[in-house]
N, CA, C, O and the ligand as a Tripos MOL2 file, in Angstrom:
@<TRIPOS>MOLECULE
protein
  249   247    63     0     0
PROTEIN
NO_CHARGES

@<TRIPOS>ATOM
      1 N           6.9920  -17.2650   11.3000 N.3       1 MET1
      2 CA          5.8730  -16.3210   11.4140 C.3       1 MET1
      3 C           4.5710  -17.0940   11.6550 C.2       1 MET1
      4 O           4.3120  -18.1200   11.0260 O.2       1 MET1
      5 N           3.7820  -16.5870   12.5580 N.am      2 ALA2
      6 CA          2.5420  -17.2750   12.9110 C.3       2 ALA2
      7 C           1.5120  -17.1690   11.7850 C.2       2 ALA2
      8 O           1.4720  -16.1880   11.0430 O.2       2 ALA2
      9 N           0.6980  -18.1910   11.6840 N.am      3 ILE3
     10 CA         -0.3990  -18.1470   10.7130 C.3       3 ILE3
     11 C          -1.5210  -17.3020   11.3040 C.2       3 ILE3
     12 O          -1.9070  -17.4690   12.4600 O.2       3 ILE3
     13 N          -2.0310  -16.3940   10.4820 N.am      4 GLN4
     14 CA         -3.0970  -15.5090   10.9420 C.3       4 GLN4
     15 C          -4.3280  -15.6840   10.0690 C.2       4 GLN4
     16 O          -4.2720  -16.2910    8.9990 O.2       4 GLN4
     17 N          -5.4360  -15.1440   10.5440 N.am      5 THR5
     18 CA         -6.6990  -15.3070    9.8150 C.3       5 THR5
     19 C          -7.1580  -13.9740    9.2450 C.2       5 THR5
     20 O          -7.2350  -12.9720    9.9560 O.2       5 THR5
     21 N          -7.4580  -13.9790    7.9720 N.am      6 CYS6
     22 CA         -7.9720  -12.7810    7.3110 C.3       6 CYS6
     23 C          -9.3100  -12.3950    7.9360 C.2       6 CYS6
     24 O         -10.1900  -13.2420    8.0900 O.2       6 CYS6
     25 N          -9.4670  -11.1290    8.2930 N.am      7 GLN7
     26 CA        -10.7030  -10.6850    8.9360 C.3       7 GLN7
     27 C         -11.8160  -10.4190    7.9280 C.2       7 GLN7
     28 O         -12.9280  -10.0650    8.3190 O.2       7 GLN7
     29 N         -11.5350  -10.5850    6.6410 N.am      8 ARG8
     30 CA        -12.5750  -10.3580    5.6370 C.3       8 ARG8
     31 C         -13.1020  -11.6730    5.0750 C.2       8 ARG8
     32 O         -14.3140  -11.8490    4.9460 O.2       8 ARG8
     33 N         -12.1990  -12.6050    4.7370 N.am      9 CYS9
     34 CA        -12.6710  -13.8460    4.1170 C.3       9 CYS9
     35 C         -12.3710  -15.0760    4.9670 C.2       9 CYS9
     36 O         -12.8360  -16.1730    4.6570 O.2       9 CYS9
     37 N         -11.5980  -14.8990    6.0390 N.am     10 GLY10
     38 CA        -11.3240  -16.0220    6.9250 C.3      10 GLY10
     39 C         -10.1940  -16.9320    6.4730 C.2      10 GLY10
     40 O          -9.9400  -17.9600    7.1020 O.2      10 GLY10
     41 N          -9.5140  -16.5720    5.3940 N.am     11 ALA11
     42 CA         -8.4080  -17.3940    4.8980 C.3      11 ALA11
     43 C          -7.2470  -17.3800    5.8860 C.2      11 ALA11
     44 O          -7.0210  -16.3970    6.5910 O.2      11 ALA11
     45 N          -6.5250  -18.4820    5.9210 N.am     12 GLN12
     46 CA         -5.3480  -18.5840    6.7640 C.3      12 GLN12
     47 C          -4.1390  -18.1360    5.9530 C.2      12 GLN12
     48 O          -3.9180  -18.6110    4.8390 O.2      12 GLN12
     49 N          -3.3700  -17.2320    6.5100 N.am     13 THR13
     50 CA         -2.2200  -16.7250    5.7710 C.3      13 THR13
     51 C          -1.1330  -16.2600    6.7320 C.2      13 THR13
     52 O          -1.4020  -15.9460    7.8920 O.2      13 THR13
     53 N           0.0810  -16.2220    6.2360 N.am     14 ALA14
     54 CA          1.1870  -15.7450    7.0580 C.3      14 ALA14
     55 C           1.3280  -14.2310    6.9580 C.2      14 ALA14
     56 O           1.9850  -13.5940    7.7800 O.2      14 ALA14
     57 N           0.6900  -13.6720    5.9240 N.am     15 LYS15
     58 CA          0.8700  -12.2350    5.6940 C.3      15 LYS15
     59 C          -0.4710  -11.5370    5.5840 C.2      15 LYS15
     60 O          -1.2860  -11.8600    4.7190 O.2      15 LYS15
     61 N          -0.6930  -10.5760    6.4700 N.am     16 LEU16
     62 CA         -1.9200   -9.7870    6.4240 C.3      16 LEU16
     63 C          -1.5660   -8.3200    6.2220 C.2      16 LEU16
     64 O          -0.4950   -7.8640    6.6200 O.2      16 LEU16
     65 N          -2.4690   -7.6040    5.6060 N.am     17 TYR17
     66 CA         -2.3060   -6.1720    5.3620 C.3      17 TYR17
     67 C          -3.4230   -5.4570    6.0890 C.2      17 TYR17
     68 O          -4.5740   -5.8920    6.0390 O.2      17 TYR17
     69 N          -3.1020   -4.3620    6.7680 N.am     18 GLU18
     70 CA         -4.1510   -3.6390    7.4720 C.3      18 GLU18
     71 C          -4.7460   -2.5770    6.5620 C.2      18 GLU18
     72 O          -4.0580   -1.6520    6.1290 O.2      18 GLU18
     73 N          -6.0270   -2.7210    6.2790 N.am     19 CYS19
     74 CA         -6.7190   -1.7390    5.4440 C.3      19 CYS19
     75 C          -6.7630   -0.4060    6.1850 C.2      19 CYS19
     76 O          -7.1130   -0.3590    7.3640 O.2      19 CYS19
     77 N          -6.4110    0.6650    5.5010 N.am     20 ASP20
     78 CA         -6.3920    1.9910    6.1180 C.3      20 ASP20
     79 C          -7.7850    2.5750    6.2990 C.2      20 ASP20
     80 O          -7.9330    3.6170    6.9370 O.2      20 ASP20
     81 N          -8.8000    1.9330    5.7570 N.am     21 TYR21
     82 CA        -10.1430    2.5240    5.7700 C.3      21 TYR21
     83 C         -11.1140    1.7990    6.6920 C.2      21 TYR21
     84 O         -12.0570    2.4190    7.1830 O.2      21 TYR21
     85 N         -10.9160    0.5150    6.9410 N.am     22 CYS22
     86 CA        -11.7920   -0.1790    7.8870 C.3      22 CYS22
     87 C         -10.9730   -0.8380    9.0000 C.2      22 CYS22
     88 O         -11.5290   -1.4470    9.9140 O.2      22 CYS22
     89 N          -9.6460   -0.7100    8.9120 N.am     23 GLN23
     90 CA         -8.7350   -1.2440    9.9320 C.3      23 GLN23
     91 C          -8.8140   -2.7620   10.0740 C.2      23 GLN23
     92 O          -8.3600   -3.3150   11.0760 O.2      23 GLN23
     93 N          -9.3840   -3.4350    9.0820 N.am     24 LYS24
     94 CA         -9.3710   -4.8920    9.1210 C.3      24 LYS24
     95 C          -8.0430   -5.3890    8.5900 C.2      24 LYS24
     96 O          -7.4220   -4.7690    7.7260 O.2      24 LYS24
     97 N          -7.6230   -6.5200    9.1270 N.am     25 LYS25
     98 CA         -6.4110   -7.1420    8.6050 C.3      25 LYS25
     99 C          -6.8330   -8.1660    7.5630 C.2      25 LYS25
    100 O          -7.5110   -9.1450    7.8760 O.2      25 LYS25
    101 N          -6.4290   -7.9330    6.3310 N.am     26 VAL26
    102 CA         -6.9010   -8.7630    5.2300 C.3      26 VAL26
    103 C          -5.7470   -9.4570    4.5070 C.2      26 VAL26
    104 O          -4.6040   -9.0000    4.5310 O.2      26 VAL26
    105 N          -6.0880  -10.5760    3.8640 N.am     27 CYS27
    106 CA         -5.0910  -11.3350    3.1100 C.3      27 CYS27
    107 C          -4.8760  -10.7030    1.7350 C.2      27 CYS27
    108 O          -5.5510   -9.7470    1.3540 O.2      27 CYS27
    109 N          -3.9300  -11.2590    1.0160 N.am     28 GLU28
    110 CA         -3.5840  -10.6990   -0.2880 C.3      28 GLU28
    111 C          -4.7810  -10.7110   -1.2570 C.2      28 GLU28
    112 O          -4.9420   -9.7990   -2.0680 O.2      28 GLU28
    113 N          -5.6020  -11.7430   -1.1600 N.am     29 ASN29
    114 CA         -6.7720  -11.8550   -2.0390 C.3      29 ASN29
    115 C          -7.7780  -10.7400   -1.8080 C.2      29 ASN29
    116 O          -8.4370  -10.2800   -2.7400 O.2      29 ASN29
    117 N          -7.8910  -10.3100   -0.5570 N.am     30 CYS30
    118 CA         -8.8790   -9.2880   -0.2140 C.3      30 CYS30
    119 C          -8.3160   -7.8820   -0.3530 C.2      30 CYS30
    120 O          -9.0550   -6.8990   -0.3090 O.2      30 CYS30
    121 N          -7.0020   -7.7970   -0.5190 N.am     31 LEU31
    122 CA         -6.3800   -6.4940   -0.7000 C.3      31 LEU31
    123 C          -6.6050   -6.0510   -2.1380 C.2      31 LEU31
    124 O          -6.3150   -6.7950   -3.0750 O.2      31 LEU31
    125 N          -7.1170   -4.8460   -2.3100 N.am     32 LYS32
    126 CA         -7.3750   -4.3730   -3.6780 C.3      32 LYS32
    127 C          -6.1800   -3.6250   -4.2360 C.2      32 LYS32
    128 O          -5.8080   -3.8150   -5.3940 O.2      32 LYS32
    129 N          -5.5780   -2.7750   -3.4150 N.am     33 SER33
    130 CA         -4.5290   -1.9250   -3.9390 C.3      33 SER33
    131 C          -3.6810   -1.3890   -2.7960 C.2      33 SER33
    132 O          -4.1170   -1.3560   -1.6450 O.2      33 SER33
    133 N          -2.4820   -0.9770   -3.1210 N.am     34 SER34
    134 CA         -1.6310   -0.3610   -2.1080 C.3      34 SER34
    135 C          -0.7810    0.7000   -2.7690 C.2      34 SER34
    136 O          -0.4720    0.6190   -3.9570 O.2      34 SER34
    137 N          -0.4100    1.6880   -1.9920 N.am     35 LYS35
    138 CA          0.5380    2.6590   -2.5140 C.3      35 LYS35
    139 C           1.3510    3.2250   -1.3670 C.2      35 LYS35
    140 O           0.9860    3.0950   -0.1990 O.2      35 LYS35
    141 N           2.4400    3.8450   -1.7150 N.am     36 ARG36
    142 CA          3.3220    4.4210   -0.7280 C.3      36 ARG36
    143 C           2.6890    5.6130   -0.0420 C.2      36 ARG36
    144 O           2.0020    6.4170   -0.6720 O.2      36 ARG36
    145 N           2.9250    5.7210    1.2490 N.am     37 LYS37
    146 CA          2.6180    6.9790    1.9190 C.3      37 LYS37
    147 C           3.8870    7.4190    2.6170 C.2      37 LYS37
    148 O           4.9250    6.7740    2.4720 O.2      37 LYS37
    149 N           3.8230    8.5020    3.3710 N.am     38 LYS38
    150 CA          5.0500    9.0390    3.9660 C.3      38 LYS38
    151 C           5.7840    7.9850    4.7730 C.2      38 LYS38
    152 O           6.9960    7.8140    4.6440 O.2      38 LYS38
    153 N           5.0360    7.2860    5.6030 N.am     39 VAL39
    154 CA          5.6410    6.2140    6.3850 C.3      39 VAL39
    155 C           4.9470    4.9150    6.0200 C.2      39 VAL39
    156 O           3.7540    4.7530    6.2790 O.2      39 VAL39
    157 N           5.6650    4.0070    5.4350 N.am     40 GLY40
    158 CA          5.0990    2.7120    5.0890 C.3      40 GLY40
    159 C           4.2080    2.7960    3.8550 C.2      40 GLY40
    160 O           4.5050    3.5170    2.9020 O.2      40 GLY40
    161 N           3.1280    2.0570    3.8900 N.am     41 LYS41
    162 CA          2.2510    1.9760    2.7230 C.3      41 LYS41
    163 C           0.8100    2.1320    3.1300 C.2      41 LYS41
    164 O           0.4350    1.8920    4.2770 O.2      41 LYS41
    165 N           0.0040    2.5410    2.1620 N.am     42 ARG42
    166 CA         -1.4300    2.6610    2.3760 C.3      42 ARG42
    167 C          -2.1060    1.4860    1.6820 C.2      42 ARG42
    168 O          -1.8060    1.1730    0.5300 O.2      42 ARG42
    169 N          -3.0150    0.8460    2.3910 N.am     43 TYR43
    170 CA         -3.6960   -0.3090    1.8180 C.3      43 TYR43
    171 C          -5.1890   -0.0740    1.7910 C.2      43 TYR43
    172 O          -5.7520    0.5830    2.6660 O.2      43 TYR43
    173 N          -5.8200   -0.6270    0.7660 N.am     44 ILE44
    174 CA         -7.2880   -0.5900    0.7270 C.3      44 ILE44
    175 C          -7.7940   -1.9840    0.3540 C.2      44 ILE44
    176 O          -7.2960   -2.6070   -0.5840 O.2      44 ILE44
    177 N          -8.7770   -2.4570    1.0930 N.am     45 CYS45
    178 CA         -9.3100   -3.7920    0.8230 C.3      45 CYS45
    179 C         -10.4180   -3.7090   -0.2200 C.2      45 CYS45
    180 O         -10.8630   -2.6180   -0.5770 O.2      45 CYS45
    181 N         -10.8550   -4.8500   -0.7010 N.am     46 LYS46
    182 CA        -11.8660   -4.8730   -1.7610 C.3      46 LYS46
    183 C         -13.2060   -4.3250   -1.2860 C.2      46 LYS46
    184 O         -13.9460   -3.7270   -2.0670 O.2      46 LYS46
    185 N         -13.5230   -4.5290    0.0060 N.am     47 SER47
    186 CA        -14.7820   -3.9940    0.5420 C.3      47 SER47
    187 C         -14.7780   -2.4710    0.4700 C.2      47 SER47
    188 O         -15.7520   -1.8520    0.0410 O.2      47 SER47
    189 N         -13.6640   -1.8810    0.8970 N.am     48 CYS48
    190 CA        -13.5960   -0.4220    0.9030 C.3      48 CYS48
    191 C         -13.4820    0.1230   -0.5140 C.2      48 CYS48
    192 O         -13.9430    1.2280   -0.7970 O.2      48 CYS48
    193 N         -12.8710   -0.6490   -1.3990 N.am     49 TRP49
    194 CA        -12.7420   -0.2140   -2.7980 C.3      49 TRP49
    195 C         -14.1200   -0.0720   -3.4400 C.2      49 TRP49
    196 O         -14.3200    0.7960   -4.2900 O.2      49 TRP49
    197 N         -15.0550   -0.9010   -3.0480 N.am     50 SER50
    198 CA        -16.3960   -0.8340   -3.6390 C.3      50 SER50
    199 C         -17.2210    0.2930   -3.0300 C.2      50 SER50
    200 O         -18.3310    0.5690   -3.4860 O.2      50 SER50
    201 N         -16.6810    0.9450   -2.0020 N.am     51 ASP51
    202 CA        -17.3240    2.1100   -1.4020 C.3      51 ASP51
    203 C         -16.7520    3.3620   -2.0720 C.2      51 ASP51
    204 O         -15.5780    3.6880   -1.8960 O.2      51 ASP51
    205 N         -17.5870    4.0520   -2.8340 N.am     52 LEU52
    206 CA        -17.0800    5.1650   -3.6540 C.3      52 LEU52
    207 C         -16.3800    6.2470   -2.8500 C.2      52 LEU52
    208 O         -15.3660    6.7930   -3.2860 O.2      52 LEU52
    209 N         -16.9190    6.5600   -1.6710 N.am     53 GLU53
    210 CA        -16.3000    7.6020   -0.8540 C.3      53 GLU53
    211 C         -14.8960    7.2020   -0.4350 C.2      53 GLU53
    212 O         -13.9650    8.0060   -0.4980 O.2      53 GLU53
    213 N         -14.7490    5.9590   -0.0090 N.am     54 LYS54
    214 CA        -13.4340    5.4930    0.4330 C.3      54 LYS54
    215 C         -12.4730    5.3780   -0.7460 C.2      54 LYS54
    216 O         -11.2870    5.6850   -0.6250 O.2      54 LYS54
    217 N         -12.9970    4.9320   -1.8860 N.am     55 ARG55
    218 CA        -12.1340    4.8060   -3.0590 C.3      55 ARG55
    219 C         -11.6230    6.1880   -3.4890 C.2      55 ARG55
    220 O         -10.4600    6.3500   -3.8560 O.2      55 ARG55
    221 N         -12.5230    7.1750   -3.4330 N.am     56 LYS56
    222 CA        -12.1250    8.5360   -3.7780 C.3      56 LYS56
    223 C         -11.0390    9.0300   -2.8200 C.2      56 LYS56
    224 O         -10.0550    9.6380   -3.2400 O.2      56 LYS56
    225 N         -11.2340    8.7600   -1.5340 N.am     57 ALA57
    226 CA        -10.2630    9.1790   -0.5410 C.3      57 ALA57
    227 C          -8.9190    8.5110   -0.8040 C.2      57 ALA57
    228 O          -7.8690    9.1480   -0.7170 O.2      57 ALA57
    229 N          -8.9630    7.2390   -1.1210 N.am     58 TYR58
    230 CA         -7.7200    6.5260   -1.4100 C.3      58 TYR58
    231 C          -7.0000    7.1480   -2.5920 C.2      58 TYR58
    232 O          -5.7870    7.3510   -2.5510 O.2      58 TYR58
    233 N          -7.7460    7.4490   -3.6430 N.am     59 LYS59
    234 CA         -7.1280    7.9720   -4.8620 C.3      59 LYS59
    235 C          -6.5690    9.3700   -4.6720 C.2      59 LYS59
    236 O          -5.5770    9.7310   -5.3060 O.2      59 LYS59
    237 N          -7.1890   10.1610   -3.8090 N.am     60 SER60
    238 CA         -6.7330   11.5440   -3.6710 C.3      60 SER60
    239 C          -5.6270   11.6890   -2.6370 C.2      60 SER60
    240 O          -4.9510   12.7170   -2.5910 O.2      60 SER60
    241 N          -5.4380   10.6730   -1.8100 N.am     61 GLU61
    242 CA         -4.4060   10.7980   -0.7770 C.3      61 GLU61
    243 C          -3.0380   10.3890   -1.2900 C.2      61 GLU61
    244 O          -2.9100    9.5620   -2.1930 O.2      61 GLU61
    245 N          -2.0290   10.9850   -0.6970 N.am     62 ASN62
    246 CA         -0.6600   10.6150   -1.0650 C.3      62 ASN62
    247 C          -0.0110    9.7830    0.0130 C.2      62 ASN62
    248 O           1.1440    9.3820   -0.1280 O.2      62 ASN62
    249 ZN        -11.2160   -2.0410    4.2490 Zn       63 ZN63
@<TRIPOS>BOND
     1     1     2 1
     2     2     3 1
     3     3     4 2
     4     3     5 am
     5     5     6 1
     6     6     7 1
     7     7     8 2
     8     7     9 am
     9     9    10 1
    10    10    11 1
    11    11    12 2
    12    11    13 am
    13    13    14 1
    14    14    15 1
    15    15    16 2
    16    15    17 am
    17    17    18 1
    18    18    19 1
    19    19    20 2
    20    19    21 am
    21    21    22 1
    22    22    23 1
    23    23    24 2
    24    23    25 am
    25    25    26 1
    26    26    27 1
    27    27    28 2
    28    27    29 am
    29    29    30 1
    30    30    31 1
    31    31    32 2
    32    31    33 am
    33    33    34 1
    34    34    35 1
    35    35    36 2
    36    35    37 am
    37    37    38 1
    38    38    39 1
    39    39    40 2
    40    39    41 am
    41    41    42 1
    42    42    43 1
    43    43    44 2
    44    43    45 am
    45    45    46 1
    46    46    47 1
    47    47    48 2
    48    47    49 am
    49    49    50 1
    50    50    51 1
    51    51    52 2
    52    51    53 am
    53    53    54 1
    54    54    55 1
    55    55    56 2
    56    55    57 am
    57    57    58 1
    58    58    59 1
    59    59    60 2
    60    59    61 am
    61    61    62 1
    62    62    63 1
    63    63    64 2
    64    63    65 am
    65    65    66 1
    66    66    67 1
    67    67    68 2
    68    67    69 am
    69    69    70 1
    70    70    71 1
    71    71    72 2
    72    71    73 am
    73    73    74 1
    74    74    75 1
    75    75    76 2
    76    75    77 am
    77    77    78 1
    78    78    79 1
    79    79    80 2
    80    79    81 am
    81    81    82 1
    82    82    83 1
    83    83    84 2
    84    83    85 am
    85    85    86 1
    86    86    87 1
    87    87    88 2
    88    87    89 am
    89    89    90 1
    90    90    91 1
    91    91    92 2
    92    91    93 am
    93    93    94 1
    94    94    95 1
    95    95    96 2
    96    95    97 am
    97    97    98 1
    98    98    99 1
    99    99   100 2
   100    99   101 am
   101   101   102 1
   102   102   103 1
   103   103   104 2
   104   103   105 am
   105   105   106 1
   106   106   107 1
   107   107   108 2
   108   107   109 am
   109   109   110 1
   110   110   111 1
   111   111   112 2
   112   111   113 am
   113   113   114 1
   114   114   115 1
   115   115   116 2
   116   115   117 am
   117   117   118 1
   118   118   119 1
   119   119   120 2
   120   119   121 am
   121   121   122 1
   122   122   123 1
   123   123   124 2
   124   123   125 am
   125   125   126 1
   126   126   127 1
   127   127   128 2
   128   127   129 am
   129   129   130 1
   130   130   131 1
   131   131   132 2
   132   131   133 am
   133   133   134 1
   134   134   135 1
   135   135   136 2
   136   135   137 am
   137   137   138 1
   138   138   139 1
   139   139   140 2
   140   139   141 am
   141   141   142 1
   142   142   143 1
   143   143   144 2
   144   143   145 am
   145   145   146 1
   146   146   147 1
   147   147   148 2
   148   147   149 am
   149   149   150 1
   150   150   151 1
   151   151   152 2
   152   151   153 am
   153   153   154 1
   154   154   155 1
   155   155   156 2
   156   155   157 am
   157   157   158 1
   158   158   159 1
   159   159   160 2
   160   159   161 am
   161   161   162 1
   162   162   163 1
   163   163   164 2
   164   163   165 am
   165   165   166 1
   166   166   167 1
   167   167   168 2
   168   167   169 am
   169   169   170 1
   170   170   171 1
   171   171   172 2
   172   171   173 am
   173   173   174 1
   174   174   175 1
   175   175   176 2
   176   175   177 am
   177   177   178 1
   178   178   179 1
   179   179   180 2
   180   179   181 am
   181   181   182 1
   182   182   183 1
   183   183   184 2
   184   183   185 am
   185   185   186 1
   186   186   187 1
   187   187   188 2
   188   187   189 am
   189   189   190 1
   190   190   191 1
   191   191   192 2
   192   191   193 am
   193   193   194 1
   194   194   195 1
   195   195   196 2
   196   195   197 am
   197   197   198 1
   198   198   199 1
   199   199   200 2
   200   199   201 am
   201   201   202 1
   202   202   203 1
   203   203   204 2
   204   203   205 am
   205   205   206 1
   206   206   207 1
   207   207   208 2
   208   207   209 am
   209   209   210 1
   210   210   211 1
   211   211   212 2
   212   211   213 am
   213   213   214 1
   214   214   215 1
   215   215   216 2
   216   215   217 am
   217   217   218 1
   218   218   219 1
   219   219   220 2
   220   219   221 am
   221   221   222 1
   222   222   223 1
   223   223   224 2
   224   223   225 am
   225   225   226 1
   226   226   227 1
   227   227   228 2
   228   227   229 am
   229   229   230 1
   230   230   231 1
   231   231   232 2
   232   231   233 am
   233   233   234 1
   234   234   235 1
   235   235   236 2
   236   235   237 am
   237   237   238 1
   238   238   239 1
   239   239   240 2
   240   239   241 am
   241   241   242 1
   242   242   243 1
   243   243   244 2
   244   243   245 am
   245   245   246 1
   246   246   247 1
   247   247   248 2
@<TRIPOS>SUBSTRUCTURE
     1 MET1         2 RESIDUE 1 A MET
     2 ALA2         6 RESIDUE 1 A ALA
     3 ILE3        10 RESIDUE 1 A ILE
     4 GLN4        14 RESIDUE 1 A GLN
     5 THR5        18 RESIDUE 1 A THR
     6 CYS6        22 RESIDUE 1 A CYS
     7 GLN7        26 RESIDUE 1 A GLN
     8 ARG8        30 RESIDUE 1 A ARG
     9 CYS9        34 RESIDUE 1 A CYS
    10 GLY10       38 RESIDUE 1 A GLY
    11 ALA11       42 RESIDUE 1 A ALA
    12 GLN12       46 RESIDUE 1 A GLN
    13 THR13       50 RESIDUE 1 A THR
    14 ALA14       54 RESIDUE 1 A ALA
    15 LYS15       58 RESIDUE 1 A LYS
    16 LEU16       62 RESIDUE 1 A LEU
    17 TYR17       66 RESIDUE 1 A TYR
    18 GLU18       70 RESIDUE 1 A GLU
    19 CYS19       74 RESIDUE 1 A CYS
    20 ASP20       78 RESIDUE 1 A ASP
    21 TYR21       82 RESIDUE 1 A TYR
    22 CYS22       86 RESIDUE 1 A CYS
    23 GLN23       90 RESIDUE 1 A GLN
    24 LYS24       94 RESIDUE 1 A LYS
    25 LYS25       98 RESIDUE 1 A LYS
    26 VAL26      102 RESIDUE 1 A VAL
    27 CYS27      106 RESIDUE 1 A CYS
    28 GLU28      110 RESIDUE 1 A GLU
    29 ASN29      114 RESIDUE 1 A ASN
    30 CYS30      118 RESIDUE 1 A CYS
    31 LEU31      122 RESIDUE 1 A LEU
    32 LYS32      126 RESIDUE 1 A LYS
    33 SER33      130 RESIDUE 1 A SER
    34 SER34      134 RESIDUE 1 A SER
    35 LYS35      138 RESIDUE 1 A LYS
    36 ARG36      142 RESIDUE 1 A ARG
    37 LYS37      146 RESIDUE 1 A LYS
    38 LYS38      150 RESIDUE 1 A LYS
    39 VAL39      154 RESIDUE 1 A VAL
    40 GLY40      158 RESIDUE 1 A GLY
    41 LYS41      162 RESIDUE 1 A LYS
    42 ARG42      166 RESIDUE 1 A ARG
    43 TYR43      170 RESIDUE 1 A TYR
    44 ILE44      174 RESIDUE 1 A ILE
    45 CYS45      178 RESIDUE 1 A CYS
    46 LYS46      182 RESIDUE 1 A LYS
    47 SER47      186 RESIDUE 1 A SER
    48 CYS48      190 RESIDUE 1 A CYS
    49 TRP49      194 RESIDUE 1 A TRP
    50 SER50      198 RESIDUE 1 A SER
    51 ASP51      202 RESIDUE 1 A ASP
    52 LEU52      206 RESIDUE 1 A LEU
    53 GLU53      210 RESIDUE 1 A GLU
    54 LYS54      214 RESIDUE 1 A LYS
    55 ARG55      218 RESIDUE 1 A ARG
    56 LYS56      222 RESIDUE 1 A LYS
    57 ALA57      226 RESIDUE 1 A ALA
    58 TYR58      230 RESIDUE 1 A TYR
    59 LYS59      234 RESIDUE 1 A LYS
    60 SER60      238 RESIDUE 1 A SER
    61 GLU61      242 RESIDUE 1 A GLU
    62 ASN62      246 RESIDUE 1 A ASN
    63 ZN63       249 GROUP 0 **** ****
């Protein structure tokens, strides 16, 4: 697997998660939380977690 760069902190990692709220691909350190959705998983990064509107949306969505 190719090494990729986190779009939030610039860290080099083999595994990135796409935040569902800002569409950035972030590393595990920048990922705040994840949960299951109908297809795959929903991810939220730490930047979006600190945004109350996005955090509320994350918490209320299934
Ligand atoms: Zn985000």
